[in-house]
DRENMARLO-925546 format. One record per residue (C-alpha): x, y, z; residue number from 1; residue in three letters. Coordinates in nm, 2 decimals. Layout:
<sites>
+--------+--------+--------+-----+-----+
!      x !      y !      z !   n ! res !
+--------+--------+--------+-----+-----+
!      X !      Y !      Z ! NUM ! Ala !
...
+--------+--------+--------+-----+-----+
</sites>
This chain:
<sites>
+--------+--------+--------+-----+-----+
!      x !      y !      z !   n ! res !
+--------+--------+--------+-----+-----+
!   0.00 !   0.00 !   0.00 !   1 ! Unk !
!   0.16 !   0.32 !  -0.12 !   2 ! Unk !
!   0.04 !   0.58 !   0.13 !   3 ! Unk !
!   0.14 !   0.94 !   0.13 !   4 ! Unk !
!   0.07 !   1.21 !   0.38 !   5 ! Unk !
!   0.02 !   1.59 !   0.38 !   6 ! Unk !
!  -0.11 !   1.86 !   0.60 !   7 ! Unk !
!  -0.49 !   1.91 !   0.55 !   8 ! Unk !
!  -0.57 !   2.19 !   0.32 !   9 ! Unk !
!  -0.89 !   2.40 !   0.33 !  10 ! Unk !
!  -1.01 !   2.23 !   0.01 !  11 ! Unk !
!  -0.99 !   1.90 !   0.20 !  12 ! Unk !
!  -1.21 !   2.01 !   0.49 !  13 ! Unk !
!  -1.55 !   1.87 !   0.38 !  14 ! Unk !
!  -1.40 !   1.55 !   0.25 !  15 ! Unk !
!  -1.23 !   1.50 !   0.59 !  16 ! Unk !
!  -1.56 !   1.57 !   0.78 !  17 ! Unk !
!  -1.75 !   1.33 !   0.56 !  18 ! Unk !
!  -1.49 !   1.06 !   0.61 !  19 ! Unk !
!  -1.48 !   1.12 !   0.98 !  20 ! Unk !
!  -1.86 !   1.10 !   1.01 !  21 ! Unk !
!  -1.87 !   0.78 !   0.81 !  22 ! Unk !
!  -1.59 !   0.62 !   1.02 !  23 ! Unk !
!  -1.77 !   0.69 !   1.35 !  24 ! Unk !
!  -2.14 !   0.70 !   1.27 !  25 ! Unk !
!  -2.36 !   0.45 !   1.46 !  26 ! Unk !
!  -2.73 !   0.41 !   1.50 !  27 ! Unk !
!  -2.70 !   0.35 !   1.88 !  28 ! Unk !
!  -2.57 !   0.71 !   1.93 !  29 ! Unk !
!  -2.84 !   0.84 !   1.69 !  30 ! Unk !
!  -3.11 !   0.67 !   1.90 !  31 ! Unk !
!  -2.97 !   0.78 !   2.24 !  32 ! Unk !
!  -2.82 !   1.13 !   2.16 !  33 ! Unk !
!  -3.00 !   1.25 !   1.85 !  34 ! Unk !
!  -2.69 !   1.24 !   1.64 !  35 ! Unk !
!  -2.49 !   0.94 !   1.50 !  36 ! Unk !
!  -2.15 !   1.07 !   1.61 !  37 ! Unk !
!  -1.98 !   1.39 !   1.73 !  38 ! Unk !
!  -1.63 !   1.33 !   1.59 !  39 ! Unk !
!  -1.69 !   1.52 !   1.26 !  40 ! Unk !
!  -1.80 !   1.82 !   1.46 !  41 ! Unk !
!  -1.49 !   1.80 !   1.68 !  42 ! Unk !
!  -1.27 !   1.81 !   1.37 !  43 ! Unk !
!  -1.47 !   2.11 !   1.24 !  44 ! Unk !
!  -1.43 !   2.30 !   1.57 !  45 ! Unk !
!  -1.06 !   2.21 !   1.62 !  46 ! Unk !
!  -0.97 !   2.39 !   1.30 !  47 ! Unk !
!  -1.08 !   2.72 !   1.47 !  48 ! Unk !
!  -1.00 !   2.65 !   1.83 !  49 ! Unk !
!  -0.71 !   2.46 !   1.99 !  50 ! Unk !
!  -0.63 !   2.25 !   1.68 !  51 ! Unk !
!  -0.27 !   2.25 !   1.55 !  52 ! Unk !
!  -0.27 !   2.32 !   1.17 !  53 ! Unk !
!   0.06 !   2.14 !   1.11 !  54 ! Unk !
!  -0.07 !   1.83 !   1.28 !  55 ! Unk !
!  -0.40 !   1.80 !   1.09 !  56 ! Unk !
!  -0.27 !   1.53 !   0.86 !  57 ! Unk !
!  -0.44 !   1.34 !   0.58 !  58 ! Unk !
!  -0.34 !   1.00 !   0.44 !  59 ! Unk !
!  -0.37 !   0.96 !   0.07 !  60 ! Unk !
!  -0.39 !   0.64 !  -0.14 !  61 ! Unk !
!  -0.37 !   0.72 !  -0.52 !  62 ! Unk !
!  -0.46 !   1.08 !  -0.44 !  63 ! Unk !
!  -0.77 !   0.98 !  -0.25 !  64 ! Unk !
!  -0.80 !   1.09 !   0.11 !  65 ! Unk !
!  -0.84 !   0.77 !   0.31 !  66 ! Unk !
!  -0.75 !   0.88 !   0.66 !  67 ! Unk !
!  -0.71 !   1.18 !   0.89 !  68 ! Unk !
!  -0.56 !   1.26 !   1.23 !  69 ! Unk !
!  -0.58 !   1.59 !   1.41 !  70 ! Unk !
!  -0.39 !   1.72 !   1.72 !  71 ! Unk !
!  -0.49 !   1.99 !   1.97 !  72 ! Unk !
!  -0.32 !   2.19 !   2.23 !  73 ! Unk !
!  -0.34 !   2.06 !   2.59 !  74 ! Unk !
!  -0.14 !   2.11 !   2.91 !  75 ! Unk !
!  -0.06 !   1.98 !   3.26 !  76 ! Unk !
!  -0.12 !   2.21 !   3.55 !  77 ! Unk !
!   0.14 !   2.10 !   3.80 !  78 ! Unk !
!   0.10 !   2.08 !   4.18 !  79 ! Unk !
!   0.36 !   2.36 !   4.21 !  80 ! Unk !
!   0.16 !   2.59 !   3.98 !  81 ! Unk !
!   0.35 !   2.54 !   3.65 !  82 ! Unk !
!   0.19 !   2.49 !   3.31 !  83 ! Unk !
!   0.36 !   2.22 !   3.10 !  84 ! Unk !
!   0.24 !   2.23 !   2.74 !  85 ! Unk !
!   0.14 !   1.90 !   2.58 !  86 ! Unk !
!  -0.05 !   1.79 !   2.27 !  87 ! Unk !
!  -0.34 !   1.55 !   2.22 !  88 ! Unk !
!  -0.46 !   1.37 !   1.91 !  89 ! Unk !
!  -0.81 !   1.26 !   1.81 !  90 ! Unk !
!  -1.01 !   1.17 !   1.64 !  91 ! Unk !
!  -0.82 !   0.93 !   1.41 !  92 ! Unk !
!  -1.04 !   0.85 !   1.11 !  93 ! Unk !
!  -1.00 !   0.59 !   0.84 !  94 ! Unk !
!  -1.25 !   0.55 !   0.55 !  95 ! Unk !
!  -1.47 !   0.25 !   0.62 !  96 ! Unk !
!  -1.36 !   0.05 !   0.31 !  97 ! Unk !
!  -0.99 !   0.09 !   0.41 !  98 ! Unk !
!  -1.02 !   0.01 !   0.78 !  99 ! Unk !
!  -0.81 !  -0.27 !   0.94 ! 100 ! Unk !
!  -0.54 !  -0.23 !   0.67 ! 101 ! Unk !
!  -0.28 !  -0.04 !   0.87 ! 102 ! Unk !
!  -0.37 !   0.31 !   0.77 ! 103 ! Unk !
!  -0.46 !   0.43 !   1.12 ! 104 ! Unk !
!  -0.12 !   0.30 !   1.25 ! 105 ! Unk !
!   0.07 !   0.46 !   0.96 ! 106 ! Unk !
!  -0.11 !   0.79 !   1.03 ! 107 ! Unk !
!  -0.02 !   0.78 !   1.40 ! 108 ! Unk !
!   0.34 !   0.68 !   1.33 ! 109 ! Unk !
!   0.38 !   0.96 !   1.08 ! 110 ! Unk !
!   0.21 !   1.22 !   1.30 ! 111 ! Unk !
!   0.43 !   1.13 !   1.61 ! 112 ! Unk !
!   0.74 !   1.17 !   1.40 ! 113 ! Unk !
!   0.61 !   1.50 !   1.26 ! 114 ! Unk !
!   0.53 !   1.62 !   1.62 ! 115 ! Unk !
!   0.88 !   1.53 !   1.73 ! 116 ! Unk !
!   1.03 !   1.72 !   1.44 ! 117 ! Unk !
!   0.82 !   2.03 !   1.52 ! 118 ! Unk !
!   0.96 !   2.03 !   1.88 ! 119 ! Unk !
!   0.66 !   1.92 !   2.09 ! 120 ! Unk !
!   0.75 !   1.76 !   2.42 ! 121 ! Unk !
!   0.48 !   1.50 !   2.49 ! 122 ! Unk !
!   0.15 !   1.36 !   2.37 ! 123 ! Unk !
!  -0.13 !   1.27 !   2.62 ! 124 ! Unk !
!  -0.44 !   1.08 !   2.50 ! 125 ! Unk !
!  -0.74 !   0.88 !   2.61 ! 126 ! Unk !
!  -0.73 !   0.57 !   2.40 ! 127 ! Unk !
!  -0.75 !   0.19 !   2.39 ! 128 ! Unk !
!  -0.50 !   0.05 !   2.64 ! 129 ! Unk !
!  -0.43 !  -0.26 !   2.43 ! 130 ! Unk !
!  -0.36 !  -0.06 !   2.12 ! 131 ! Unk !
!  -0.15 !   0.25 !   2.19 ! 132 ! Unk !
!   0.14 !   0.09 !   2.39 ! 133 ! Unk !
!   0.27 !  -0.03 !   2.05 ! 134 ! Unk !
!   0.35 !   0.34 !   1.98 ! 135 ! Unk !
!   0.53 !   0.38 !   2.31 ! 136 ! Unk !
!   0.25 !   0.51 !   2.52 ! 137 ! Unk !
!   0.25 !   0.43 !   2.89 ! 138 ! Unk !
!   0.00 !   0.49 !   3.16 ! 139 ! Unk !
!  -0.01 !   0.86 !   3.25 ! 140 ! Unk !
!   0.03 !   0.76 !   3.61 ! 141 ! Unk !
!   0.39 !   0.67 !   3.52 ! 142 ! Unk !
!   0.46 !   1.04 !   3.53 ! 143 ! Unk !
!   0.23 !   1.13 !   3.82 ! 144 ! Unk !
!  -0.03 !   1.28 !   3.59 ! 145 ! Unk !
!  -0.40 !   1.25 !   3.66 ! 146 ! Unk !
!  -0.71 !   1.38 !   3.48 ! 147 ! Unk !
!  -0.83 !   1.72 !   3.58 ! 148 ! Unk !
!  -1.07 !   1.53 !   3.81 ! 149 ! Unk !
!  -0.78 !   1.36 !   3.98 ! 150 ! Unk !
!  -0.84 !   1.02 !   3.83 ! 151 ! Unk !
!  -0.63 !   0.76 !   3.66 ! 152 ! Unk !
!  -0.72 !   0.46 !   3.45 ! 153 ! Unk !
!  -0.57 !   0.24 !   3.18 ! 154 ! Unk !
!  -0.70 !   0.44 !   2.88 ! 155 ! Unk !
!  -0.53 !   0.76 !   3.00 ! 156 ! Unk !
!  -0.18 !   0.75 !   2.85 ! 157 ! Unk !
!   0.13 !   0.96 !   2.78 ! 158 ! Unk !
!   0.42 !   0.95 !   2.54 ! 159 ! Unk !
!   0.73 !   1.16 !   2.58 ! 160 ! Unk !
!   0.87 !   1.31 !   2.26 ! 161 ! Unk !
!   1.16 !   1.48 !   2.44 ! 162 ! Unk !
!   1.35 !   1.27 !   2.69 ! 163 ! Unk !
!   1.25 !   1.34 !   3.05 ! 164 ! Unk !
!   1.00 !   1.61 !   2.94 ! 165 ! Unk !
!   0.74 !   1.47 !   3.19 ! 166 ! Unk !
!   0.99 !   1.37 !   3.46 ! 167 ! Unk !
!   0.99 !   1.53 !   3.80 ! 168 ! Unk !
!   0.64 !   1.67 !   3.79 ! 169 ! Unk !
!   0.30 !   1.59 !   3.94 ! 170 ! Unk !
!  -0.02 !   1.75 !   3.81 ! 171 ! Unk !
!  -0.35 !   1.74 !   3.64 ! 172 ! Unk !
!  -0.41 !   1.71 !   3.26 ! 173 ! Unk !
!  -0.64 !   1.95 !   3.08 ! 174 ! Unk !
!  -0.75 !   1.90 !   2.72 ! 175 ! Unk !
!  -0.96 !   2.12 !   2.49 ! 176 ! Unk !
!  -1.32 !   2.13 !   2.60 ! 177 ! Unk !
!  -1.41 !   2.06 !   2.24 ! 178 ! Unk !
!  -1.39 !   1.69 !   2.33 ! 179 ! Unk !
!  -1.67 !   1.74 !   2.58 ! 180 ! Unk !
!  -1.96 !   1.67 !   2.35 ! 181 ! Unk !
!  -2.22 !   1.74 !   2.62 ! 182 ! Unk !
!  -2.13 !   2.11 !   2.58 ! 183 ! Unk !
!  -2.22 !   2.10 !   2.21 ! 184 ! Unk !
!  -2.51 !   1.87 !   2.17 ! 185 ! Unk !
!  -2.74 !   2.12 !   2.00 ! 186 ! Unk !
!  -2.46 !   2.24 !   1.77 ! 187 ! Unk !
!  -2.37 !   1.88 !   1.67 ! 188 ! Unk !
!  -2.73 !   1.81 !   1.58 ! 189 ! Unk !
!  -2.75 !   2.12 !   1.36 ! 190 ! Unk !
!  -2.41 !   2.05 !   1.20 ! 191 ! Unk !
!  -2.50 !   1.69 !   1.13 ! 192 ! Unk !
!  -2.81 !   1.79 !   0.94 ! 193 ! Unk !
!  -2.59 !   1.94 !   0.67 ! 194 ! Unk !
!  -2.47 !   1.59 !   0.58 ! 195 ! Unk !
!  -2.65 !   1.32 !   0.39 ! 196 ! Unk !
!  -2.83 !   1.07 !   0.61 ! 197 ! Unk !
!  -2.68 !   0.72 !   0.64 ! 198 ! Unk !
+--------+--------+--------+-----+-----+
</sites>
């Protein structure tokens, strides 16, 4: 599979949103929440708030966009009142007909290398604890980091991009509130209506 990568351009926006919606859409969410997924709206919002343009990356196969990953600004507020800047990724989207073919892994690998080259210090995510360790992620508790609510669990993970960037600290992690879909339920429903129904 001859994948190439590029930074998302404005002309790619709608294609990426459609791909993301199709990748995550499910009828259970539609029945329970009134919308089939929120990830396409998160991508839309992140372009204007907290997203990192250089880390909104599409994967192409024969010039067709088949995957997308987007990063946002986040930080750790330490117990001694310092702010340590971090980054967070998600959603990671792969077109349905190309899922389970290694595109998501390739996107993540490429984006991690890009983030390192751009000088970022660490990535913190909420993700599947059986999947992300293959990229080097470890439990955030390894670095004495908790969620902003003071919690820790297997899906809360960190990856240093610079050696010892997260060493010798203790604090709480804060991500963009764009990921809190409860804040945007009405907007998600309105936004989703602009897409063709499944």
